[in-house]
Phi, psi and omega in degrees: 000130182291149178288150181277164177284106187286349182264359184285111177049062180293141178263099187263118176305146185306318185290347179255359182286146171247105186270331182238147177297143179262099182267099180274092185247022173234154177217160188247115174221131176055039177079005182247132170273103188262149180279132177262129179238007182269202180297150180234162177244129179289137177254117179253149181275164171287346182275130177265146174219168182281135176273190184296337180266003180084008179267148177284134178211153178302135181286124175284128182241354177169200179205159179226159176298142173255083189281159187239181186306316183297327176292319179298317182289329175294320177296318179297316179300323179294319178292319179296317179294321180293325176285320175050049179058032180088359182264357185289166182300316185291310180294333182270351184294150173300148178305320181299324178293318179292322178298317179300323178293318179292322178296322177295319179298316185292329176294316178293321178299317182301332181288344182264007190309306186299319182290317180294319180297317179299318181289327173300323179292313184287319186282316186237008172075023176286136175292165189301316182295319180292322181292315177294322178298319180295319180294310183296321179294326179293316176302314180297319180299317180295315179297321179292325177296317177299314180298320182291323179291322176301315180298315180298317181294324177298320179294329183272356184285348180268144173279147176249151176224131177208134178054040179064026174240125175268144180213144170248118184252123177224179174252134181246160180291165181261334180138232183262128184247128168266115187248124181223116184261178182263159182283336186283332173228067190292342176262302189296304186288330174296316181287338175290345171265308190294312185295314176298322178301315182291313188293339178276355176102006177280160171252156194224148161247122189242115175247116181297166178294173182288341178228156184074050187256317182300332183294348176274346182303319180294348184261354184300316179300319179296318178300316183294316187280335189265348184231147176301158184300138177085352181285322175237123176233120186248121183235154184240143173142193181290137177298321180296321182286323187264313187284327182299306178296330176298312182293325182295336180291337185076007182272353179273130180265333181223128169260112180248111188217134168241116185173230190257139181295329178297317177295316181298316181295319180296315182294320175303317184296333180283341184284128185283346181231071189293333179291342178264357185268117174276138181247131170231100190232135167241117192239208187285169174206154173229070187289124178266154165250137177243116184256110181278161185293336184260034181264170165274106188299321182297319178294315181299318179297310183300313183290323180290323176296313178298319181293325183278330192233006169300135187047044173061023180078009183270060181219137176297334180272005181295151169287118189245356172202143185235122175258123183237134180299141188299335182289339183237003189296325181295314179294318180299312183298319180298312181290324180296313181299319179295317182296320178294318181295337179277351180297134181278134177242157181162200180271156192303332183272358181283139182299132173074009183285135178254321185253130184227171179299157183266135184284331181281120183302329183272352189292318179303320180291321178296316178299320178296322179297318179295319179296313182297320180296315183291317182290333177289345183247017171113352179283157176233149171278116189259001179244151179298136178068008182305124178084359180292143187236144168222102182054244183274000181259136176230124176285140183304141176247129176253120186252129177203143352279152177237159181211184186293347181281350188259143180299319184296342178289332186245322186282145173282105188289327178049048182185183190280066172208139179219133176270142173242136177226146178263154180220153175251321182254127183299340178293340179297303175294327178295318178293324178302313182293320180295323184276347184292151174289345188247158181203058180269293185215169171212152173247130176247135180238112179194150173257005185254107181299327179294327177283325182287321189308306181293328178294317176304311185295331176279318188286332177295346175266002180240326180232172184255359174207126175250116183263127182259117178055035176206161182290164171286145180195168179272312191285176351298152189289353175281346178275151179299140175237110188201172178210160175265172174055234184268017185266338182187160168224129187076169185244134178245128172187173179304312183287314189283331183297323177301321179286330179291331184255018180213176181217143178291130178217157187212157170246129187238143178230129167295143188282047177279162180297318181294320179293326177296323177295318178296317181296314178302319182292320177301316181289325181286318184277348173055034180274340180262132176280342181269306178278098187199144173253018178300139187243118179276124178279000000 
């Protein structure tokens, strides 16, 4: 049975309606919310509605500034000035002072929850549960970051002595950070870069992703009120137009980006002093699931469906290829296809909906290209309605059998299509992982500890997370989030992100009598924010 037109006369609950266009005509540079009077870019929703001629078209929900090179360089100059070679108010501030600013920000942010959640639904098609989950998880991440930094600062409040040398060891900021987040988690993953960068004392130029931009509008006032001028500068526009000239100046100390490796490589290449550039990157992945013959098939099916198609597969942590042992592949495929066909599709505010429209205008056509390529080479769509399209919506396609001749076998699809291949020799999926350009995660499905043990010991040397009888995922955020090869640079988690955006630095004194007097006076007069035994509760 063909899928229905999900955009036909949508019944939008009152609290989710957007009645007026959201004209984002202010931007934040050097602590000022400035009025934008230049060119603008129209923001269209993933939701289609009927135009004046009765034709379906993406619903326009607002506009954003289309800023240019001179605006980007002005924002950079503000961040450079605020850092002031480490002499600025923010980098020299006590840790407790920066924590107070972040705590004020998170309180103001919490007040915008309903508005931000609604825009997550309209702009990028997240269902209500996923949108509220992203917001709440971001708040929790910020609070956990604050707690972790307090703990770290308490540990650093003590002086160390070795070989008659006294030292105070703390972590210091790196400088100016260019922060660029992804469209699929435009709040959570962006703030997993931005907040650690800020709390460590860095100053920032923040360019939102290409999609999911309006949802930051409610937060502009909080950024302005909670941080000294120039510490947060938010600009809108094309990454090529804005980020390229920023990097060419050589004034950026950290490139913090979650997105595509091609973009990351290009931006690194523009920096004239690459050895001085710190990288914090979350990039692509082609995470496989390996289903062994001695698994619980129902658990494997359930976890692989969730892993492949949560948020329509638009996650770097999604399961993007599935290897199933030949002895059980027929049963697995039958159950998998049924489970996928049972997924509820619709608009983001509908109760229980799993599958929603895709935010990237070109993605439906790209998914079709992958399907056409695979089916022309022997693969079949094994699930009902697989690959059917209605404007920006694509129902998931499950392809089997697939092999190395097909694009979907190698490319990170980042959308609702997944290839399944059968194997006889476990070295087939192991070699695939070893030869892959990516090394983020893998999911293993088996109830046999003896079978799992050698696989675990091999795979931890190829990927950075091995999931046992569960889908690939990022959380909980206290666990390291990282990848090998082309999948990541640096580690992101509550604990590790603070270290990614800071550097260990120390003040040392030889244990002479005169130095002891100086040290005592420094600690007594409390004039230094660095040399201090102050204890944050």
